[in-house]
C-alpha angles and dihedrals in degrees: 000000000000091000095048093061097062091044091053092048091050090050092051091048091049092049090050091052091049090049092049091048090051090050091050091049091051093048090047091052090047091053092046090048089059091057093040091057095042101041097041085068114205118245094242090057090048090052090052089050090048091054090047089055091053092047094051092045092055092046090050092050090053092047092243123149119262095037135112117270093254094188118197111234095197086227096135096148115060125200116278095199093249097093115128140191143049122305142156134229134202118203113190109184137167096281109002140051119211128186119189138187112210130188111195113216133229095248120080111278094355129139118207096193139356126181120185129190120192134200132182109238105245112240092240089068093057086080097071093189088079087072093221101108100088091036087061090047093050093048092053092045092051090055092056093044093052089049095054107021112103090226093044092244117280137133098314100042118103107197116182108229126185117204121216106194114184097203133085112278132172106227126203093175139005091268099036127074133158115213110243102184140342115243140183109028096337121104141167137074099270112136094356106153091007133109107263092196093057090049091050092049089053092051092046090053089051088054092054101269104106092149095055113132116215102186098167142029115194140174113246090246092055089048091052091055092047092048096056091040086062089073104012114055094189092066110126105157134044120197134184117209105173134083086344134008134232142147136220126188143172113271132180109259091224090064095054105094094177096070114113118262113272096020111150116194125218091223132019093253136062134184111250123200105220098192086210090172086090094056107138121188141150087232092070108109096234126178136187091269090059089057091053091048091050095048093050095046126102091250110034115198094022132094096021093161092048091051090060096043114030131084096244091070109026094085092048092051090052092048093054092049091051089048090055092050091048092050099042105032102020092245091175098028133280093315125063112232108250095223090054089065093056117107115253091358090138118053133187093263089060090045090053092048090053093046094047094052108113097166116129094243095033091241091166090059089050091052093052092048091051098043099040106028101022092236114148135180097029122170123238089251091056091048090048090053091051091049092050091052090053091047092050092051090049091046094054091049093051095047093048091049090050090053091051092049089051089053092055091046090051089052093054092045100251113153090233090069092066096040090224103110111133133205094258097046115086112233117207118239116251127185123211115200111214129187132170139089096268093058096035100045103028109072096178089053089059090050093051091046090055092049091048091052089053089052095047102035101027129252096275096049093042089057089061093052111088116195104201124185110237096201109205086359095152090056099042094041093051092047093048093049092046090056089064097029101074107140116250092232088063090066097064109131094018120134114245117215130188112238090191092057104048091279092298115181113264100177143269127306100243101163143011123217114209130164145074094313094071132045090224137007115288121216109218105214116185130191139166114278122242127209132029098317091111141285115281095017118137132210115233121201125190108207118187109232097228129127093248092060101026102037097163142025125192105205093181095053095035094235130140114203112213128196098189122197115241111284096015096110092039088062090062093051092048091050090053089054092049092050090053093047093047090058096043097044095048097095090052098048100058112118125229115286116268092009123135090248090056094047090050094045095241119150128201128224112241120231124245090251091055092052093047091048088053091054096253103119088140089061091048090053091048090053091051091047090053091056107285139290096288094048094046091047091053093046093049095043094244126147108247117220089215114054115225122240111284093017095128093046090071109086091208091059091049091048092052091049090051089050091054091044092055093044091052091061098066110117130186121229138172123232107236093213104043095023086223119143120239136173127234128192114213092204103045095028087224121153121208127185089198127058105276120245107247122216113286125226113225120193112228101182144006093260098073096270116146145164129213126228126199139182114279090236090060096052094103134133111241119230124252091248092053093052092046092047090055092052092239098142090150088061091045093053091047090052092049091049088059092054105277138295099298095043093045091050090053092046093051094038094244120144117225117263091213120076110266118239118265092006110178092351090128114086091216091052091048091049091051092049092047093050091051090049093050091048093048094048094039093235125153111291119245092012120114114247118232124254091251092052091053096044094044089054093051095250099128089141091066092046092051090051090051092050090049089057093053104278138291097305094049093047091047090052091050091050094040091237133139124246136214090235118090116237119230112281090358094132099034092106113075090204090060090051092048092050092048091050091047090056091046091052090048092052098044105032101030105027095155094053090044090053092050090050091051091054091068119088090252091047091053089053092049091048092051092048094045091055093071115009144095124264090257091054091048089048091054095051101024132110117291103178117114118266116258121259111278096038111151134201110253118238125239089251092054091051092049093049088052089052091243098132088141090063091045091055091047091054090051090050095052101025126257093241092054093051091044090053091051089053095042094242120151114228134193121260090231132067133033095321091056092051091050090051093052091049090053093049091055095046118090116248117250091209099055135280096281095055094042093049093050091049092048092049091050092052091044092050091050090049092049092051091052098057093108095047110135091216116094107205121206 
């Protein structure tokens, strides 16, 4: 009995331990299931993430908020594989600095020699505010240059150094980039918003390399694409999968809205740096550990995509998941290993070592746990759990990267981007250049990335996507681009030789033209002229600085090798001839004094007979040698006296001849009354009191081409009689060959100078013209303007049409409009006058009340009748209600300013006091109204004494009551 009790207790304790172990296993599996479901991202979610990448790329290209940075690299000419020479490259990454010397070989895409030195960036340089980062870069670069430069570096050496800068920059040129933000472990405000290339040149000069040429600054992703393109022409994407992640790709220049105004590319495509590390989307499979990683990073809230994909963070995500398992399910026993709780204790190299362990007992995993975390004596199940966590973190990274690649492929139109490529549809081959330690040193990552691409893009499309390792791509790409990225200004003073003519001397590079006027820099090469062009003349050649024409530059020897297209050098020689002829022909091209040609600055080409008669047969021969009189006249912008064949067939030539013809018919006269000069055009019949502006000649190119502009009023088509009277039968025949005078005027958008038939004969057309005139001159609507108003405004055509219809009164009756002229007996009735004055007072003194009254149905009728009726008609349908208190009698001046002279005359006819009495308006005892009242009081009444007396008393009473009125009537 005593023995049974301990055995029972031991059995209970053992059962409890087994039950606890089972519970821990279940909870461990539940936690792992969370990550299995989240990190093995479903294909539908990856497609949604792919579409989000495309959307944010397009927003970034357009400069809209919410998009990726999409930074133009200004790399619009990619390597052809034929680049030659020695160059250097600087690669400043997140943790390391590499400086390389590269010698490009003679064979396509070959490299004869490449020597790379590498330094770890000391932690004190991560704080950029110290200002020592680029000093460190320049010191290391100077060591490599002195080691390989033939002259050992020094003041007179000119090493070409490409700069690979693995941080976001805003470029305005290939060799200019302003730092936008520091990423990875770097921090501070040093160089933010400043040109990093200029700062590097300054530090290189301080290290004894003042002649160093830095022709290009590139992101490491751009350099990776360029490096593989050097030997693989199908390369379209460049990707970094290392400490950080990013992508660059080839985009159409027309789609890049961030390029500066006036930028003209050398090719239709340019490499764009996406900066996809900052991709933010709700479709990212984020977990709690990602939040911890983000909060503890150098740049919280930025680079969320990068923190789930790149090597700087994969190990930390795995460590935090293992820490959760250790805390919640006792993965490593009851105590949490102390080293496991340390930040960044596990890096991606350790994660890769765990993942790659294929031994039966996972001994490699045990070694990592013991060496890195100090965990010993683990079981195979524990090691298997650790390995699965590392595999899941790697799997998520690879699947997210595949979705992003699919998004870029969709943007460039590759079938793999849509995931719809079928077996029968040929899919074009596309090469993706990849560099970075994760892709290069993590074989299982490459396998998972390939499988993820097959899931996202489809098996057929994935087979056409070649992920090629661009080993040292950032170095080789930067070096290759620097070999063709020497700035044009650097070549001043270099000798230019012709490769197509046994390296014959062309001349010396004396200037460089850069700017919006040319699509690329132009090397201005000058040399002494040969032949009879003239002593001291110099040929001037404009050579586009592009790789197809300038394939090679020897900085050490100071030679520019030119492969000119056929005819390029002949253009320079022809231009030298034209410059000589322009100077020599100038005395013979001057037009006659005071002629239209002289006033317009137009010069005429002399004939061969004129030159010979002047003793300049040599000049005539030089013109013929340069191509002939017609060709030289056209090149120098001179008017040839003999028109070339087909001249009149060009509508632009005919239009310019008509412009000159109209301008030649301006004549100056003097007014006999005012003795003031004025100008009259016999074609347009236009009169100008100021000297007319003649057509202007505007140069449209550097070859003498021009167009002529003229005033819109002078763009008329002359009549047949005017052309015949001037003796211009050549112009007449040209007009007839284009269809006639009316048809030619319509073709050239010139209105006829003769009055068109049946102009304004239609009443509806006349009404439309009159309404437009009233609106333009702000006159009363639906009231006929006076003859003086029409003529003073230059609308004699409308007035003539009115006269043709019988005059203003007849036209007004036909239109149903009012006129300014009083009809006979219109104001004989004082009641009509009083009613018209009542309406005038309503409209001018109480406009708000008048507008409210017009809004009623009766008011609308009155307004419609008043628009076109006589005073008697308006009296019949007008307003009859009394005027409000405070109504005042308008003065004569107010009536005149309102253009109501008819009403003013009517008041004078009947007397203002009488009309005021009928309206119940108090008036002042002074002024014209008072005098009218006194006259009426003295006059005998026509209707008897009783009526007259009553009327007089009423007026007197009204006058007496208005003594204190503040209005002083005239």
